[in-house]
N, C-alpha and C positions, 0 to 999 in steps of 0.2 A: 504494500500500500504506500502511495506517495503521501507522506506526512506533510502537514501544513508547515512545519519548521523547515523542511527541505525545500518546499515551494518558495518560501520567503528568501532563502539563501540564494536562489537563482536570480533574483530580481532586485538587488539593492543598488541604489544610486543616490546622488545628491542633487538638490535643486533649490533655488531661493524662492520660487514662485509656483503657482498652480498651472502655469502654462508650460507644458512639457509633452513629450511623446507619451502616447497612451500605454506603452508597455513598461513604464517605470512604476513598478509596484510598491517599492519601499524607498522612501525619500528621506534622507537625513539632512536636516538644515546645515548649511556650511559651518555656522558658528558651533553647532553641537559636534559635528564631525571633527573640527579642528581641536576643540577642547578635549574630546576623547583621545585623539591622536597624541596630544600633549600630556595625557594622563592626569588632567585636572578634573575637579569634581563636577559631575553633571547630575541633576535631579530630574527624574521623569515625573510628569504630571498627567493626570487623566483628563478627559474632555467631556464625559457625560455630565459632570457638574455644570458645564457650559451649555450643553444641548438639552439637558433634562432636569438638572438639579435646582436651577434658580431662574426667575423671570428676567427678561431683558429690561433695563441695561445692567441690573445687578450682576448677572452672570459674567458679562464682559469686564466690568470694572473689577470684580473679584479675581478673575483670571489674570488680569494685568497686575493687580496688586500682589498676588501670590508670586508671579514671576519676578516682580521687583524685590520682594522679600528674599527670594532665592539668590538673586544677584547681590543684594546687600550683604548676605552672609558669605559671599565669596565663591558661590557655585554658579553654574549656567543652567537655566531652566530648559527642559525639553518637553513641552506640552505635546501630547500624542493624540492625533485624530485621523479620521478618514476623509479625504477630499477627492471627490470624483473618482473613486475606485483606487486611490493610492493611499498607502499608510504613510503618514507624515510623522517624523520624529523631530519635533521642534517646529513651531508655527510662527509665521510672521504676524504683524499687527493686523494686516488685512485678512489673513486667514482666520485669526481669532474672531474678528468681527463677523466674518462669513458664517462661522459655526454658531456664534451667539445669536444671530438674527434668523438663522435658517428654520423654516417651519417643516421641512421635509427630512431633517437629519434623523437618522436611526440610532438606536442604542445598540452598540456593537460589542458583543462578547466573542469568545472563542468560536462558538457555534455559528455566529453570524458573519464572520470574516470572509469565508469563501463566497457567499452570496453577494454581499455588499461590494466586494472587489470585482466579481464577475459582471455585475450590473453597472459598474461605474458610479455607485451611489456615495453619499457622504454621511458621516455619523460621528457620534462621540464614543470613544472607547471606554468600556467599563474597566473595573479593576483587572478582570481577567484579560481582556483585550489589550490593555496597556502593559500588563506584565509580559505578554508575548512579544510585543514590539520592543519594549525596553531591553529585554534579554537579548533579542537578536541584534540590537544596536550596541550591546556591550555596556549598558547602564545598570549598575548594581543596586541603586537606591531609588525607590518610587514613593512619592508622597500622595496621599489621597485624604478624603474626609473620613469616611468610614467604610468598612468592607461589608459585603453581603454575608448572609449566613443561612442557617436552617430556619425556615419560617415556622411560625407557631402552627401546631398540628402537622408539622413536617413528617412526623413518624407515620402519618396516614397518607398525606398528599405527596410525599417524597419531593416536596418543593425545597430544594437545596441549591443555593447560589453556586454558579460556576467559579466564583472567586475562591471558594474553599478548595475545590479540586485543583485549580490552577496553582494555588499555594503549595499543593502537594507535589507538583511536577515541574515547577519553573523556579530556578534558583535566583530569586530576587528578594531583597529586603523591602517589605511594605510597611510604610510608616502611616498609621491611621489613628483615629480617635476611638478605636475599638469597634464594636458592633452596635448598630442601632437597636434601641430597646423595643422596637416593634417586632424584633426577631426573638427566637428562642436561644438566648445567649448560652445557657448551659449546654444544650445539644450542639451548638456551634463549636464550643470549645472541645467537646468530646469528639466531634467530627474532625477538627483540626489535629487532634492527637492521633486519630486513626490514620490521617494522611501523613503523619510524620513531620508536622510543621512545628518548629520551635516558636513558642509564644512568650513574649516578655513585656511587662509594663515598664514604661520609662518613668523613673522617679524613685522615691524612697519606699513606695508601697507596692505590694503585689496585687492590689485591688485592680480588677480588670474594668476599664471604663466602658460606659454605655453611651457613647457619642455625646449627648447633651449632658450627661451626668458623669461625675468623676468615679462613681461607684455603681456597679451593676449587681452586687450581691455575690459575685463570683470572683475567684482569684486566678491570676496567671501563674503558670508553673515557675516563672522566673521574673526577675526585674533587673534593670540596669539603671544606673543613676547619673550617667554622664555621656556626652557624645563619644568619648574615647572607649568607654565600656561597651557602648552599642557597636562601635566600629570593630572592636575585638571580637564581639559575638558574630558579626557578619563575616569577618575573615575566617573564623572557625567554621562557620556554616559552609562557605564557599570552598574552603580548602579541603574539606572532607569529601567533596564531590558527590553529595547525597542527592543532588538534583531536586531538592525540595526547597521551598522558600522559608522566609523568616518573617514573623509578624511582630512589629514593635507598636504597642498600644500607648498613645499619648493622651493623658487626661486633659479635659478642657480646662483652660486657665481659671484660676480661683475666682477672679473678678466677674466671670461670666457663669460660674456654676450656680450662683444664687437663684437664677431663673430656671434652674433645672427642674425643680418640682412642678412649677407651673407648666413647663413644656411637657413633662411626663404625663400630667393630667390631660393635656390637650391631645397627646399621642393616643392615649387610651380611648378618648372620644372619637378620634379620627379612625382608629382601627375598627371600632364598632360600626361607624358609618360606612367604611369601605366594605365590610362584610355584608351589611344590609343592602348596599347598592350593587353587590355582585362584582366588585372590582377584584381582579385576580392577576396572577403572574407578574410580568414586568411592569404593569401599570400601577401596582399597589404602592410602591415606594414614592413615585412622583405625586400620586393622589394624596397620600398621607402628609408628605412634606408641605404641599400646597395648603392643605386643610389646616395643618398645625400652624402655619404662618398666619392664616386668617384668624384662627382662634386666639393666638397670642399677640395679635396686632403687630406683627413684624418682629417680635422679640426672638422668635426661633430663627428667623433669617439672620438677624444680627449675631446670635450665638453661633449659628452655622458658619458664617463668614469668619468669626473670631477663632473658632477651633481649626478651620482650614488654614488660616494664616499662621496660627501657632504650630500646626503640624509642619508647614512649609519652613518655618524658622528652625525648628528642632531637626527636621529631616535634612536640611541643608548643612547644619552644624555636624551632623553625623556623616554626611557625604564628604565634607572637608576633612574630618578626622580619618575617614577611611582612605582618602587620597594621600594623606600624610603617612599613614601606616604603610601604604603601598610603596611610597618613596623610600621609606626606611628599609623595607624588606628587599628593595631592588628589583621588583617585578610583580608579576601576577600573584594574586592571593592564592591561586591554585598551586603555586610553586612552593608555598610555605610548608605544605606536607607533600613530599616528593612522591610522584606517581610515575610509573613507567608504562608506556603503551607498547604492546607487542606489534609485530609487523602486520598483523591482521586487523588491527584497530585503526580507524581513520579519524583524524581530527578535522572538524569543520574548518575549512580554510578557503578563502576566495582569492588565492594567489594566482597570478598569471605570469607565464614565462614565454617570451618571444625570442626565437633564435633558430639556429641551424640544427639539422640532422645530418650526420655523416655515417657512411659505412667505413669503418676504420680497418686498415691492415697494418698490424704492428710487427715490424721485423727487428729482432734483437740479436746483436752479434754475440758470439761466445768467445771471442778473442779480446785481448786488452785494447787493441787498436784496430779500427776499421780502415781498410785500404780501398780508396775510391778507384774505379776503373777496372775492378775485377770482382769475382764472386767471393763473398766472405761467408764462412760457416756461421750458422745461426738458426733461429726458429722464427716462423711466420705464423701469425694467428689473425683471425678476423673477429672484429667486435663491432659494436654500434656506438657511435659517439656523436660529436657535435656539442659545442658548449651549451647551447640552450637545451638540447635533449638531455645532456648529462645532468644539468641542474634540475630539470623537471623529473628525471629518473630518481635522483637522490631525494628530492622532496617527497615524491610518491612513496618510496620505500620507507621513509621516516614518518609517514602518516599524514603529510600535507599534500594532498593530490591536486596539483595545479592544473588550470587550463593551459595547454601547450599549443601555441600558435606557430606554425612552421609551414614548409613546403617540401614536397618530394615529387619525383617523377612517377610515371606509370610504367614500372619496369620490374625486373626480378628483385632488385635491391629493395624497392619500396615494399613489396610483399613481405620480405624477410624482416625489414625494420618494424613494420606494423605488428607483425606476429611477436617479435621480441618485446615490443613496447605495450603489450596488451594490458599490463598492470597500470598504465598511465592513461590520462584523459587526452587522447589524440583526436578528439572530435573536431578540433579547429586546425588540423593539419591538412593543407590543400594537396591534392594529387593532381599534378599537371601533365597533360598530354604533351608529347614531343619534348619533354624535359628529362634530364638525367638526374637521378638521385645523387646527392653530393657524396664523393668518396675522398678518403684521405689516407695517405700512406706515411707512416712514421718509421724512421730508421733510428734505433736507439743503441747506445753502446752497452757493453757488458755491465757497466756500473749503473745503467738506467738513465743516462742523460740523453736528451734528444740530439741526434747528429744531423738529421736532414728530414724535412717534411715536404710532401708534395700533395696538393689538393686540387680537386675538380669541384669547385663550389659555386659555379655560376648561378645555380638555382636559388641560392640565398637572396639574390637580388630580386627574386619574384615575391618575396615577403614584403609587399608594397603597402603603402598607406591605404590605398583603395580597398585592399583585402582586409587589413587589420581593423579598418574603421567599422566593419560589420560587428565588431565586438566592443563598440564604444561604451555601451551601458555597463558591461562587465569591467572594462578598464576604469570607468569612473567610480566604481564601488569596490575596487579591489583593496585588499589589505596590504598587498605588495605586488609591484610589477617588476619583473626581471628582464633586462635587455642584454643580449649579447652583441658583440661588436661586428658580427657577420651581416647584420641586416642593414638595409640602405639608410643613408643619412636622413632622407626625407621621412622614413618611417620612425626613426628615433626622434626627429623633431616633432612629428605628430603626436606620438605617445607622450613625450615630455610636456607638450602643450595641454593635453587632456589631464595628465597627472597633476600639473600645477594648478589647473582650474579647479580640480576636485580634491586637492590636498591629499593625493595618493603618493606614498613613498615609492621611489624607483631605485632599483639596484642596477648599476651598469657594470657588466663584466666585460672588460675591453678585448679579450681574446688574444690579441697580439699587439706589438708595438705600432705596426702600421695602421691598425684599426682603432687604436685607443683615442685617436684625435676626434672621432666622429661627433660626439655631443659638443665638443669644445670649438667646433667651427662656427657656432652660433651661440645664442643665449640659452640654448636648450640645457646646457650643463647645470645651470642654476636651478633647474627643477629636480636634479638628482638628490637623493638622500644618502646613497651609499655607492661606493665603487671599490673594486678589489683588484687593483693593478699589481704587477710586479714592478721592480725598480725601473726597468727600461720603459714600461708603459707609463709609469708616473712621470718620467722625464718627457715623454711625448706629449702628455697632457699639458705640462707646464710650457713646453716649447710652442704648442699650438696657441696658447694664451699670450705668447710674446714675452714670456718670463725667462730669466736666465736658467740654464741647466749645466751640469758638469760636462766637460768635454769627454771624460771617461767615467764609466761607472765605477764607484768605489768597490773594493773587494773585501777589505778587512771588516770584521764585525763592528769595530769602533767607528770606522768611517761610514759604514752603512747606517748605523744607528744615529749618526750625526746628520746624515744627508736626508733621510726619509722625513723627519719632522719638518725640515725647511721646505722641502718640495710639497708636502701635504698642506702646509699652512695656507697658501692662497686658495686652495680648493675648499677649505673649511669655512671660508666666508659665506658659503651657501650650502655645502654638503653637511650632513650630520656626522658622517664618519667615513674615513678613508682607511681601508684595510689593505696593507701592503704585504704581499707574499714574498718571502725572501729565500725560498728553496730550503737548502740545508741549514740556513741560519734562522729559520722559523718564520714568524709573522709579526708585524708591527701594526697596532691598531691606534689610529689617531682621531681625536675628536674632543668634545667638551668634557672637562674634568668633572667627576662625580664620585665622591667618597673613595678617593685613591685609585680610581680607574677611569675608563671612558664610558660615557653614557651612550648605549647603543640604540635606545628607543628614539624614533623620529621626532624631531622638534619642529613644529610648523612655524614657530616664531623664534628666530635666533636671539638668544639672550647673551648679554655681555658677561660671559663667564670665561675662566681661564681654560686654555687648551692644553692637552697633554698627549703624550704618545707612550703606549705600553708595549714592551717587547716580550713576546712569548717564544722561548726556544723551541725548536722542532723536536719531535720524538726521535730517539736514536734508532737507526736502522742501518743494517749493513748493505752494501751494494749487491751482494748475492741474493738478498731477500727481495730486492726490487724487481718486479716483473714488468710493470707498465707505469709510465709517468704521465700518460695523456689525460688522465681524469682526476689526478690528485687535487689540483687547484679547484676544479669544479665540485668535487666532493666536499672539500673544505668549505667553499662558499655556500653550497646547498645546506650542509649541516648547520653552519652558523646562522643562516636564514631561519631555519627551524627553531633554533634557540631564541632568536629575536622575536619571532612570531609567538612563541610560548612565554615571552617576557622573562626569560631566565636571566640570571646575573651575567656580567660580561665574561668572567672567568669560565663559567659553564659553557657559554656560547662558543668561545674560542677553543676550548678543550674538545667539545663535540666536533668542531671542524677539524682539529688536528687528528682526532681518532678516525674520523671518516676518511681523511686523506691517507692515513696509514693503511686502512683496509683497501683503498684503491691501489696503492703502490704494491700491495701483496697479491693483487688479482690480475688476471689477464684482461679483464674488462675495465673500461674507464670508471664505471660505477659497479662496485662489487655486488653481484646478485644476492649475496647473503647479508647485505647491509640491513640492519634493523635498528630501531630506536634503543633497544636494550644494549646492543653492541657498542654504542657510542655514548651511553648515558654516563655522565661524570662519576656518579656514585658506583657504577659497576666496574670502573677501572681502578687499578692499584695506585695509591697515592705516590708511590716511588717513581711513577712515570713522569711526574710533573716537576719541572724546575720552577723556581719562584719567578714570576714576571717582574720586570723592572719598569718603573714609570719615570718619565722625564717631562719637564714643562716645555711647551712650545712657545717661544717668545715671539712677540709681534715684530 
């Protein structure tokens, strides 16, 4: 069965307005996407309170006031709603106004999403619907007024809100004022327990609030007394990978609790009226809220607004504390408790790789010196390579199955390539008539060094902008786009333009010294987030920018470690990180300093922080162990990308890369077919493998 979550992952994009292509299903506001990319706090907000919870213009003013409160606390609001068949995460002022005044807006829960989207309708998302969208966007904290629950007489009617089951299967922290007293609060708490949902009251008491009242007569299993305690609880929930949510119940402020009894009396009257008038299902709550507002002469509306504003304030403080916790831990909450994924497990990832496919012929000599002009003894084997293919292969074997965009001919080589790559997503690989699949022949010495390479790679020039533009929506919503230097300059320029427009990080793998110049021939290089050149390729990049470069490449470790930071410095004006591969000398990672190392996570806004370079020595290997050098750099880059996508710390990312490179060197294939996440997991390796990295400052 094609699950809704999988459906959403296929159609994520960003847009500032409602005027867009009709196939844009999931639209993240640019401000929200940029904040998430920078790992700053975002607070999700629902929209049924706008479409169904309050009359106009109170609904619009409340929505804007709540967003202002979130901003004042240091977070970015992401109000979620459905506009003309698209799920919007973050709404503009005009879009808020559209929903607030709409007479046709529907109330959209999990059940309703497919229909509303298929018909191109608009609506406000319930707690359930908002949780789904927030989770897909990567927002861990969601603030609402109150959640739904088990209705009175629910044991007979089976009228149970989808909010409760959503809390049981979507890992989001929901901040609310508890459960409305029109519901059966006791059975609601029992149902949440059955669903495995952790429930905690915010404050010094375990008393579970009942929306307009600080006390419901029931207690929460737990309580937290500060934003930091709440953040710690969220971290624990997410780190365990339980796939269930967390409910934080916030009592209404004391100054508004005094009217609680009057409102409770009005609620009982409204409940009786709803029953006598035959109001049922989703119409019950709006009817009761409207009737209670009339009976209390507006006091319930005032109290409703006050508790929502208070929830927004507290929820934003919790989101900010959660963001700081993440900064201290150096990555994703899920990394706090280490989990390893086997090769059969797949991690949801919308990574895209654009580059070449080659059929490789690797010839390795068995004598100390190769003599040109005559036959040398050795071994010859066939494998499948190409920088783009290698990186996509590596990502796929490590659980991040990217969309791979490339081109091959319609020949015997292409059939063999596709059969070998059946574990990858090759749906975007074009098969071209009257074109030859690229082939590459590498002659390597006994020690494993490349002596000569010959390539028939004309088909790579067919990976043109016109073809790649078919995947613009996927490019605009990707978590990472990887480019190899084989593709045309015009294609690189096009992808960099799209990536910059939508704040998508781009990794450029230069391939060789001649092709390393391609993004630097224009302003395209300023859209890159990462590049992974060797020293010669790094010199080419600087030379293309008109910057001075050494007349001869340094050879000693001391000279290399002095040269690399100086050559990387100009690139870091715009790039987040420059990863310089140094062969037997290891790798040097250059970028913004963070807690003694380089911050690898993409920063959409360059901050004035000190730059540094960290050198990681290579893993020791003998020349006799080396079978193939053609894929070591690609294996390193692919594994390091996986670490970054999983938000692991810098040491873990680099060590994963070094271990993956080592497996490649030991294999006749560019990417070892036996490569798995377990094989390169830092915790699985012996600590004696690692030499301590050294860090130096990069001076202006």
